[in-house]
C-alpha positions as CSV (number, residue, x, y, z in Angstrom):
1,M,-3.5,-0.7,-18.1
2,S,-3.4,-3.4,-15.4
3,L,-5.7,-3.2,-12.4
4,L,-2.7,-3.2,-10.2
5,N,-1.4,0.0,-11.8
6,L,-4.2,1.9,-10.0
7,T,-3.9,3.6,-6.7
8,A,-5.9,2.4,-3.8
9,V,-8.3,5.3,-4.0
10,E,-8.6,5.0,-7.8
11,L,-9.5,1.3,-7.4
12,G,-12.0,2.2,-4.6
13,K,-13.8,4.5,-7.0
14,K,-14.0,1.8,-9.7
15,I,-15.3,-0.7,-7.2
16,K,-18.0,1.9,-6.0
17,A,-19.0,2.5,-9.6
18,S,-19.4,-1.2,-10.2
19,E,-16.6,-1.2,-13.0
20,V,-14.6,-3.7,-11.1
21,S,-15.9,-6.3,-8.6
22,V,-14.1,-6.8,-5.2
23,T,-13.3,-10.5,-6.1
24,E,-11.7,-9.3,-9.4
25,A,-9.5,-6.9,-7.5
26,A,-8.5,-9.6,-5.0
27,M,-7.8,-12.1,-7.7
28,A,-5.6,-9.5,-9.5
29,A,-3.5,-9.2,-6.4
30,F,-3.2,-13.0,-5.9
31,E,-2.1,-13.4,-9.6
32,E,0.7,-10.8,-9.0
33,I,1.7,-12.6,-5.7
34,E,1.8,-16.0,-7.4
35,K,3.9,-14.4,-10.2
36,K,6.4,-12.4,-8.1
37,E,6.6,-13.9,-4.6
38,E,9.5,-16.2,-5.5
39,K,11.6,-13.2,-6.5
40,V,10.6,-10.7,-3.8
41,N,9.5,-12.7,-0.7
42,S,7.2,-10.0,0.6
43,F,4.8,-12.2,2.4
44,V,5.0,-14.6,5.4
45,T,1.3,-15.7,5.0
46,V,-1.0,-15.4,2.0
47,E,-4.7,-15.8,2.8
48,K,-6.3,-16.5,-0.5
49,E,-9.3,-18.6,0.5
50,K,-10.1,-16.3,3.5
51,A,-9.7,-13.2,1.4
52,L,-12.0,-14.4,-1.5
53,K,-14.7,-15.3,1.0
54,R,-14.2,-11.8,2.6
55,A,-14.3,-10.2,-0.9
56,E,-17.8,-11.7,-1.5
57,E,-19.0,-10.4,2.0
58,V,-17.6,-6.9,1.2
59,Q,-19.2,-6.9,-2.3
60,K,-22.6,-7.6,-0.6
61,G,-21.9,-4.9,2.0
62,I,-21.2,-2.3,-0.6
63,A,-24.5,-3.1,-2.4
64,D,-26.3,-2.9,1.0
65,G,-24.7,0.4,1.8
66,I,-22.8,-0.9,4.8
67,Y,-19.4,-0.1,3.3
68,T,-19.4,3.4,1.8
69,G,-15.8,4.6,2.4
70,P,-13.3,5.2,-0.3
71,L,-11.3,2.0,0.2
72,A,-14.2,-0.4,0.5
73,G,-13.2,-3.7,-1.3
74,V,-9.6,-2.7,-1.9
75,P,-7.0,-5.4,-1.1
76,V,-4.4,-4.6,1.6
77,A,-1.4,-6.3,3.1
78,V,-0.6,-6.1,6.9
79,K,2.9,-6.2,8.5
80,D,3.2,-9.4,10.4
81,N,3.5,-7.8,13.8
82,M,-0.1,-6.8,14.0
83,C,-2.5,-9.4,15.4
84,T,-5.1,-10.7,13.0
85,E,-7.6,-13.0,14.5
86,G,-7.4,-16.5,13.1
87,T,-4.3,-15.8,11.0
88,L,-0.7,-16.6,11.8
89,T,1.1,-13.6,13.3
90,T,4.8,-14.4,13.7
91,C,6.7,-11.0,13.8
92,S,9.0,-13.0,11.3
93,S,10.4,-14.9,14.3
94,K,10.8,-18.7,15.0
95,I,9.5,-18.1,18.5
96,L,6.1,-17.0,17.3
97,S,6.0,-19.3,14.1
98,N,3.0,-21.1,15.4
99,F,1.1,-18.1,17.0
100,V,-2.5,-17.6,15.8
101,P,-4.2,-14.7,17.8
102,T,-7.7,-14.9,19.1
103,Y,-8.2,-11.1,18.4
104,S,-7.2,-8.4,15.9
105,S,-5.3,-5.2,16.5
106,E,-7.3,-2.0,16.5
107,A,-5.8,-0.7,13.3
108,V,-6.8,-4.0,11.5
109,L,-10.3,-3.8,13.0
110,N,-10.6,-0.2,11.7
111,L,-9.6,-1.4,8.2
112,L,-12.1,-4.2,8.3
113,D,-14.8,-1.8,9.5
114,A,-14.0,0.2,6.3
115,G,-14.5,-2.8,4.0
116,A,-10.8,-3.8,3.5
117,V,-9.8,-7.2,2.1
118,I,-6.7,-8.5,3.7
119,V,-4.6,-10.6,1.3
120,G,-1.9,-11.6,3.7
121,K,0.7,-10.7,6.3
122,T,4.0,-9.2,5.1
123,N,7.6,-10.1,5.9
124,M,9.7,-8.0,8.3
125,D,12.9,-7.8,10.3
126,E,12.5,-10.2,13.3
127,F,10.4,-8.3,15.9
128,A,11.0,-5.1,13.8
129,M,14.7,-5.1,14.7
130,G,16.7,-4.2,11.7
131,S,16.8,-1.8,8.8
132,T,16.9,-4.2,5.8
133,T,14.3,-7.0,6.3
134,E,17.2,-9.6,6.3
135,T,16.8,-10.6,9.9
136,S,13.5,-12.5,9.2
137,Y,13.3,-16.1,10.1
138,Y,11.5,-16.6,6.7
139,G,14.4,-15.2,4.7
140,A,15.2,-11.8,3.3
141,T,12.8,-9.7,1.2
142,K,14.3,-8.4,-2.0
143,N,13.9,-4.9,-3.4
144,P,11.5,-4.8,-6.5
145,W,13.7,-2.2,-8.2
146,N,16.7,-4.6,-8.1
147,T,16.4,-7.9,-6.3
148,E,20.1,-8.0,-5.5
149,H,19.3,-5.0,-3.1
150,V,17.5,-4.8,0.3
151,P,14.1,-3.2,0.5
152,G,14.9,-1.5,3.8
153,G,13.2,-2.3,7.1
154,S,11.7,-3.2,9.2
155,S,8.5,-2.8,7.2
156,G,10.4,-4.1,4.1
157,G,7.8,-6.6,3.3
158,S,5.0,-4.0,3.2
159,C,6.9,-1.6,1.0
160,A,8.2,-4.2,-1.4
161,A,4.6,-5.7,-1.8
162,V,3.2,-2.2,-2.7
163,A,6.3,-1.5,-5.0
164,A,5.9,-4.9,-6.7
165,E,2.1,-4.2,-7.0
166,E,1.2,-7.3,-5.1
167,C,-1.3,-5.2,-3.1
168,F,-2.7,-1.9,-3.4
169,Y,-1.6,-0.5,-0.1
170,A,-0.1,-1.9,3.1
171,L,0.2,-1.3,6.9
172,G,3.7,-0.9,8.4
173,S,5.0,0.1,11.9
174,D,7.6,2.7,12.5
175,T,9.8,2.6,15.7
176,G,12.9,4.4,14.3
177,G,12.1,5.0,10.6
178,S,10.6,1.5,9.8
179,I,8.0,2.9,7.4
180,R,9.9,5.9,6.0
181,Q,13.2,4.3,5.2
182,P,12.0,1.2,3.4
183,S,9.4,3.5,1.6
184,S,12.4,5.5,0.4
185,F,14.3,2.4,-0.8
186,C,11.3,1.0,-2.6
187,G,10.1,4.1,-4.3
188,V,6.7,4.3,-2.5
189,T,5.1,6.8,-0.1
190,G,5.1,6.0,3.7
191,L,3.7,8.0,6.5
192,K,4.4,7.8,10.2
193,P,1.7,9.6,12.2
194,T,2.2,11.5,15.5
195,Y,2.7,9.1,18.4
196,G,-0.7,8.1,19.8
197,T,-2.7,8.9,16.6
198,V,-3.2,5.2,15.6
199,S,-3.9,2.7,18.5
200,R,-1.0,0.3,19.3
201,Y,-3.5,-2.3,20.8
202,G,-2.6,-5.6,19.1
203,L,0.7,-4.4,17.7
204,I,3.3,-6.7,19.1
205,A,5.6,-4.3,20.9
206,Y,9.3,-3.6,20.2
207,G,9.8,-0.1,21.8
208,S,6.5,1.0,23.3
209,S,7.3,4.7,23.6
210,L,8.5,4.8,20.0
211,D,6.2,2.4,18.0
212,Q,3.5,3.8,15.7
213,I,1.4,2.2,12.9
214,G,1.1,4.0,9.6
215,P,0.2,3.5,5.9
216,V,2.4,2.6,2.9
217,A,1.0,3.3,-0.6
218,K,1.8,4.6,-4.1
219,D,1.0,8.2,-3.4
220,V,0.1,10.9,-0.8
221,T,-3.7,10.7,-1.5
222,D,-3.8,7.1,-0.6
223,C,-1.7,7.6,2.6
224,A,-4.0,10.5,3.8
225,T,-7.1,8.4,3.1
226,I,-5.7,5.3,4.8
227,L,-4.6,7.3,7.9
228,E,-8.2,8.7,8.2
229,I,-9.4,5.1,8.3
230,I,-6.8,3.7,10.9
231,A,-6.5,6.8,13.2
232,S,-8.8,6.5,16.2
233,Y,-8.9,7.1,19.9
234,D,-8.8,3.7,21.7
235,K,-9.3,3.3,25.4
236,K,-7.5,-0.1,25.3
237,D,-4.3,1.7,24.5
238,S,-3.1,4.0,27.3
239,T,-0.9,6.0,24.9
240,S,-3.8,6.6,22.4
241,V,-4.7,10.3,21.9
242,K,-8.2,11.7,21.4
243,R,-7.7,14.1,18.5
244,E,-10.2,16.8,17.5
245,D,-9.5,16.5,13.7
246,Y,-9.1,13.3,11.8
247,D,-9.7,14.9,8.4
248,F,-6.4,14.4,6.8
249,T,-7.6,14.4,3.2
250,S,-8.7,18.1,3.4
251,A,-4.8,18.9,3.3
252,L,-4.6,17.4,-0.3
253,T,-4.3,20.7,-1.9
254,D,-1.6,21.8,-4.5
255,D,-0.7,25.0,-2.6
256,V,2.4,25.6,-0.5
257,K,2.3,29.4,-0.7
258,G,3.5,30.8,2.7
259,L,4.6,27.5,4.0
260,K,7.8,27.8,5.9
261,I,10.2,24.9,5.3
262,G,13.4,24.4,7.3
263,I,16.4,22.4,6.0
264,P,18.7,21.2,8.8
265,R,22.4,21.8,7.7
266,D,23.2,18.8,10.1
267,Y,21.4,16.5,7.7
268,F,23.5,17.4,4.7
269,G,27.0,16.8,6.0
270,E,29.4,13.9,6.2
271,G,27.9,10.5,5.4
272,L,25.1,11.7,2.9
273,D,25.5,10.2,-0.6
274,A,26.0,13.0,-3.2
275,E,23.2,11.8,-5.4
276,V,20.7,11.6,-2.6
277,K,21.8,15.1,-1.5
278,E,21.2,16.4,-5.1
279,K,17.7,14.9,-5.5
280,V,16.5,16.1,-2.1
281,L,17.7,19.6,-2.6
282,A,16.1,19.6,-6.0
283,A,12.8,18.6,-4.4
284,A,13.3,21.6,-2.0
285,K,13.8,23.9,-4.9
286,V,10.5,22.6,-6.5
287,L,8.6,23.6,-3.3
288,E,10.4,26.9,-3.2
289,D,9.4,27.6,-6.8
290,K,5.8,26.8,-5.9
291,G,5.7,29.6,-3.2
292,A,7.1,28.0,0.0
293,A,9.7,29.9,2.0
294,V,12.8,27.6,2.3
295,E,15.8,28.2,4.4
296,E,18.7,26.4,6.1
297,F,19.1,26.2,9.9
298,D,21.0,24.3,12.5
299,L,18.9,21.7,14.3
300,S,21.7,20.5,16.7
301,L,21.8,17.2,18.7
302,V,21.6,15.2,15.6
303,E,24.6,13.0,16.4
304,Y,23.1,12.0,19.8
305,A,19.8,10.7,18.2
306,I,21.2,7.3,17.3
307,P,22.8,6.4,20.7
308,A,19.8,7.7,22.6
309,Y,17.4,5.7,20.4
310,Y,19.2,2.4,20.6
311,V,19.6,2.6,24.4
312,I,15.9,3.4,24.9
313,A,14.5,1.0,22.1
314,C,16.7,-1.9,23.4
315,A,15.8,-1.3,27.0
316,E,12.1,-1.3,26.1
317,A,12.6,-4.4,23.9
318,S,14.3,-6.4,26.6
319,S,11.2,-5.8,28.8
320,N,8.6,-6.3,26.0
321,L,10.3,-9.6,24.8
322,A,10.4,-11.1,28.2
323,R,6.9,-12.6,27.8
324,F,8.1,-14.9,24.9
325,D,9.3,-17.8,27.2
326,G,7.7,-20.9,25.7
327,V,5.1,-21.2,28.5
328,K,1.8,-19.9,27.3
329,Y,2.2,-19.7,23.5
330,G,4.8,-19.6,20.8
331,Y,7.8,-21.9,20.2
332,R,8.9,-24.4,23.0
333,T,12.1,-26.3,22.8
334,E,11.5,-30.1,22.6
335,D,14.4,-31.3,24.9
336,Y,14.8,-29.7,28.3
337,Q,15.3,-30.4,32.0
338,G,13.2,-28.3,34.4
339,L,11.5,-24.9,33.9
340,H,14.6,-22.6,33.8
341,N,16.3,-24.7,31.3
342,M,13.1,-24.6,29.2
343,Y,13.1,-20.8,29.3
344,K,16.7,-20.6,28.3
345,K,16.6,-23.2,25.4
346,S,13.2,-21.8,24.0
347,R,14.6,-18.3,23.9
348,S,18.1,-19.3,22.6
349,E,16.5,-21.4,19.8
350,G,13.5,-19.0,19.1
351,F,15.2,-15.7,18.8
352,G,17.7,-14.6,16.0
353,A,21.1,-12.9,16.5
354,E,19.9,-9.4,16.1
355,V,17.1,-9.7,18.6
356,K,19.5,-11.4,21.1
357,R,21.9,-8.5,20.6
358,R,19.3,-5.9,21.4
359,I,17.8,-7.9,24.4
360,M,21.4,-8.1,25.8
361,L,22.0,-4.4,25.2
362,G,18.7,-3.5,26.8
363,S,19.1,-5.6,29.8
364,F,22.7,-4.2,30.3
365,V,21.6,-0.5,30.2
366,L,18.7,-1.3,32.7
367,S,21.0,-3.2,35.1
368,S,22.1,-1.9,38.5
369,G,25.0,0.5,38.2
370,Y,24.4,1.2,34.5
371,Y,20.7,2.5,34.6
372,D,21.8,6.0,35.5
373,A,24.8,6.2,33.2
374,Y,23.0,5.0,30.1
375,Y,19.2,4.7,30.3
376,L,18.5,7.9,32.3
377,K,21.0,9.8,30.2
378,A,19.2,8.6,27.0
379,L,15.9,9.7,28.3
380,R,17.3,13.2,29.1
381,T,18.8,13.3,25.5
382,K,15.4,12.4,24.1
383,A,13.9,15.3,26.1
384,L,16.6,17.7,24.7
385,I,15.9,16.4,21.0
386,K,12.2,17.2,21.6
387,Q,13.2,20.7,22.8
388,A,15.3,21.2,19.7
389,F,12.4,20.3,17.5
390,D,10.0,22.5,19.4
391,K,12.4,25.4,18.9
392,A,12.6,24.7,15.2
393,F,8.8,24.5,14.8
394,E,8.4,28.0,16.4
395,K,9.9,29.1,13.1
396,Y,9.2,26.5,10.5
397,D,6.1,24.5,9.5
398,V,7.9,21.6,8.0
399,I,11.4,20.2,8.2
400,L,12.8,18.9,5.0
401,G,15.6,16.3,4.6
402,P,16.5,12.9,3.2
403,A,14.8,9.7,4.5
404,A,18.0,7.8,4.3
405,P,21.8,8.6,3.7
406,T,22.1,6.3,0.8
407,T,19.9,4.4,-1.7
408,A,19.2,0.7,-0.9
409,P,22.4,-1.3,-0.1
410,K,23.1,-4.7,-1.5
411,L,21.8,-7.8,0.3
412,G,24.4,-9.1,2.9
413,E,26.3,-5.7,3.2
414,S,24.5,-4.4,6.3
415,L,24.5,-7.6,8.3
416,D,28.2,-7.7,8.3
417,D,28.4,-4.4,10.0
418,P,25.4,-3.8,12.5
419,I,26.8,-0.3,13.4
420,Q,26.6,0.8,9.8
421,M,23.0,-0.5,9.6
422,Y,22.2,1.4,12.8
423,L,23.7,4.7,11.3
424,G,21.3,4.2,8.3
425,D,18.5,5.5,10.5
426,I,20.1,8.8,11.4
427,Y,17.5,11.0,9.6
428,T,14.4,9.1,10.7
429,I,15.0,8.3,14.4
430,S,14.6,11.9,15.8
431,A,11.0,11.9,14.7
432,N,10.2,8.8,16.8
433,L,12.1,10.1,19.9
434,A,10.1,13.4,19.7
435,G,6.8,11.6,18.7
436,L,6.5,13.7,15.5
437,P,4.8,12.9,12.2
438,G,6.9,12.2,9.1
439,I,6.4,11.2,5.5
440,S,8.7,9.8,2.8
441,V,7.9,10.6,-0.8
442,P,10.0,9.3,-3.8
443,C,12.0,12.2,-5.4
444,G,14.0,10.5,-8.2
445,L,16.4,7.6,-9.0
446,D,20.2,7.4,-8.6
447,K,22.6,6.3,-11.3
448,N,21.8,2.6,-10.6
449,G,18.2,3.1,-11.0
450,L,17.4,2.9,-7.2
451,P,14.8,5.2,-5.7
452,V,15.7,8.2,-3.4
453,G,13.2,9.4,-0.7
454,L,12.5,12.9,0.4
455,Q,11.4,13.1,4.1
456,L,9.1,15.8,5.5
457,I,8.7,16.1,9.3
458,G,6.0,18.1,11.0
459,N,5.2,19.2,14.5
460,C,3.0,17.0,16.7
461,F,-0.5,16.6,15.4
462,E,0.3,18.7,12.3
463,E,0.1,15.8,9.7
464,K,-1.8,18.1,7.5
465,K,1.2,20.3,6.8
466,I,3.5,17.5,5.8
467,I,0.6,16.0,3.7
468,R,0.1,19.4,2.0
469,A,3.8,19.8,1.2
470,A,4.2,16.2,0.1
471,Y,1.1,16.4,-2.1
472,A,2.2,19.7,-3.7
473,Y,5.6,18.2,-4.5
474,E,4.1,15.0,-5.8
475,Q,2.1,16.9,-8.4
476,T,5.2,17.8,-10.2
477,R,6.3,14.2,-10.9
478,E,4.6,10.9,-12.1
479,F,4.7,7.8,-9.9
480,T,7.5,5.7,-11.3
481,H,6.7,1.9,-11.4
482,S,9.4,-0.5,-10.3
483,P,10.9,-2.6,-13.1
484,L,9.4,-5.7,-11.5
485,T,5.9,-4.3,-12.5
486,E,6.7,-3.9,-16.1
């Protein structure tokens, strides 16, 4: 059995027991990266020299009792929109292709404090705008299950790296499903925590009221363990929440007796692939057989989630991305006349088509005369969606549905039709609008051998309930490795 077949927690135990050295674990990851990167393109930056030096430090820290956590010494990959001191952080965009931050994001610092070894920064949709990891300046990431298909997005690089076993776990960010949807497409587990649980300090913003950092790993145990490490109150982030309980691993019990699970009828109508529907409902049956109470209900307002999301996210993006102007850092055009011309040319040359599309849409909905008609209406819709979930959670502990309407589409299919790509987020977006936690767990393969993801959504700050349900379901099936790992 290869070292890379282990989960992050299993490897952490072996390192603690001195069965494997930290350097051995890091070298195993780099060997896989060298072998597979040409096919998968998961990484923007690979930091071999820095990681091996860090591995030696961590090994000494473990021996000296400094690093005692469950993931000390375990190699991790970080999505390229989280600042890492001294390491290129590009957001997979030309405009930040030369940006090396002087500080690290809070989530990354928490990992380092726990003894993590960062092997590199993963590819993503440019500025996290996209659902396929095809809008990256560094080329598309491929799905390890079938390299003719997309890995999903925008955290496609992180999910593909875990699925291809180029690292043991990864960090992603989720604005409208960007952890859960690619986890579903790549056959791995991805968790989006309640908004405010993980600090956004050092995360390069797309939609500030929606963005949330979370873990991507092989199983639910890993995700709960990683979340315990990265979740913290941070006074540098005005949206950070001081929680009373960060003990997520206590929910890893194979017991769902008495858990009430609601299945929204609205999620199983038109547009849902028949095989995805079959696999997700089969997973619901497994939980029912284990003692959970499962019933269907009407969630309502589902069809309004996508327009509300894109209006709000694009409005926030147009504001957040205004800072990339070629003045203080990042790409600057070489040939320009005067300051305004330099702004225009730097942004025109530095941003890709999808980012420009969203900036224009965001600027439009915030403009005079349209602000009330679009942006305010979207905010009201967001509030109504939150109310609909509040009502549902009065009755249910967990909401169960698909993570995506189909399995991974082929490369190139989604970029031809952006609206179709936007509709692919229909099941994940609502959790971001309402600030809710959600997890995607693999629940089978379709006839083409591509993974299907089951999504579980919980009420605010009730990650433990979705972890409990996901863990109980996971006990009924083995982790299936992608063909690229065989």
